[in-house]
PAFI-349656 format. One record per residue (C-alpha): residue in one letter; x, y, z. Coordinates in nm, 4 decimals, decimal comma. Example, Ala and Ser with C-alpha at 12.3 -4.5 7.8 and 13.67 -1.06 7.14 Angstrom:
BEGIN
<site "A" <1,2300 -0,4500 0,7800>>
<site "S" <1,3670 -0,1060 0,7140>>
//
This chain:
BEGIN
<site "M" <0,0000 0,0000 0,0000>>
<site "K" <0,2843 0,2414 0,0792>>
<site "D" <0,4425 0,1531 -0,2537>>
<site "E" <0,1248 0,2582 -0,4324>>
<site "I" <0,1101 0,5878 -0,2461>>
<site "F" <0,4766 0,6473 -0,3307>>
<site "L" <0,4160 0,5719 -0,6983>>
<site "Y" <0,1159 0,8027 -0,7269>>
<site "S" <0,2942 1,0753 -0,5282>>
<site "L" <0,5912 1,0414 -0,7610>>
<site "V" <0,3660 1,1004 -1,0613>>
<site "V" <0,2240 1,4134 -0,8968>>
<site "W" <0,5704 1,5498 -0,8164>>
<site "L" <0,6987 1,4697 -1,1654>>
<site "W" <0,4073 1,6701 -1,3053>>
<site "V" <0,5031 1,9655 -1,0841>>
<site "V" <0,8661 1,9477 -1,1992>>
<site "A" <0,7666 1,9007 -1,5634>>
<site "T" <0,5442 2,2073 -1,5418>>
<site "F" <0,8453 2,4227 -1,4616>>
<site "V" <1,0592 2,2511 -1,7253>>
<site "W" <0,8233 2,3278 -2,0140>>
<site "A" <0,6754 2,6520 -1,8780>>
<site "F" <0,9902 2,8603 -1,9199>>
<site "P" <1,0484 2,7826 -2,2913>>
<site "L" <0,6792 2,8388 -2,3602>>
<site "Y" <0,6902 3,1705 -2,1772>>
<site "S" <0,9952 3,2761 -2,3786>>
<site "A" <0,8180 3,1871 -2,7020>>
<site "W" <0,5108 3,3803 -2,5860>>
<site "Q" <0,7272 3,6869 -2,5199>>
<site "A" <0,8720 3,6507 -2,8699>>
<site "G" <0,5210 3,6765 -3,0152>>
<site "V" <0,4632 3,3115 -3,1068>>
<site "H" <0,1166 3,2890 -2,9522>>
<site "G" <-0,0642 3,0219 -3,1558>>
<site "P" <0,1781 2,7300 -3,1120>>
<site "V" <0,2338 2,8201 -2,7462>>
<site "L" <-0,1384 2,8078 -2,6704>>
<site "L" <-0,1778 2,4820 -2,8628>>
<site "T" <0,1174 2,3208 -2,6843>>
<site "A" <-0,0024 2,4307 -2,3410>>
<site "F" <-0,3549 2,3071 -2,4132>>
<site "V" <-0,2328 1,9661 -2,5313>>
<site "I" <-0,0052 1,9239 -2,2289>>
<site "F" <-0,2793 2,0141 -1,9841>>
<site "A" <-0,5430 1,8098 -2,1692>>
<site "I" <-0,3289 1,4970 -2,1446>>
<site "A" <-0,1700 1,5422 -1,8039>>
<site "T" <-0,4515 1,6883 -1,5941>>
<site "P" <-0,6755 1,3771 -1,5954>>
<site "I" <-0,3732 1,1633 -1,5035>>
<site "L" <-0,2844 1,4024 -1,2225>>
<site "V" <-0,6397 1,4092 -1,0866>>
<site "W" <-0,6617 1,0291 -1,1041>>
<site "C" <-0,3354 0,9907 -0,9085>>
<site "I" <-0,4513 1,2326 -0,6393>>
<site "F" <-0,7847 1,0480 -0,6187>>
<site "K" <-0,6043 0,7133 -0,5802>>
<site "I" <-0,3801 0,8548 -0,3037>>
<site "L" <-0,6834 0,9813 -0,1125>>
<site "Q" <-0,8695 0,6554 -0,1690>>
<site "I" <-0,5776 0,4471 -0,0365>>
<site "K" <-0,5324 0,6739 0,2660>>
<site "R" <-0,9022 0,6292 0,3512>>
<site "G" <-0,8584 0,2541 0,3496>>
<site "G" <-1,0138 0,1634 0,0146>>
<site "Q" <-0,8325 0,0071 -0,2769>>
//
């Protein structure tokens, strides 16, 4: 059970780190006036990663409450 919590927590933390990794290049491109591709890239990243992130947080809470 602790291994599962660790795994899901790792996914959440990797998402936090990845956000900073891709946010700075996107921000630089935005400042350079490249708005369309930046918005598309940000939307795709959030559209894919947000459900995974929410699912991992839900699983952590579910395990901590005693359910599997």
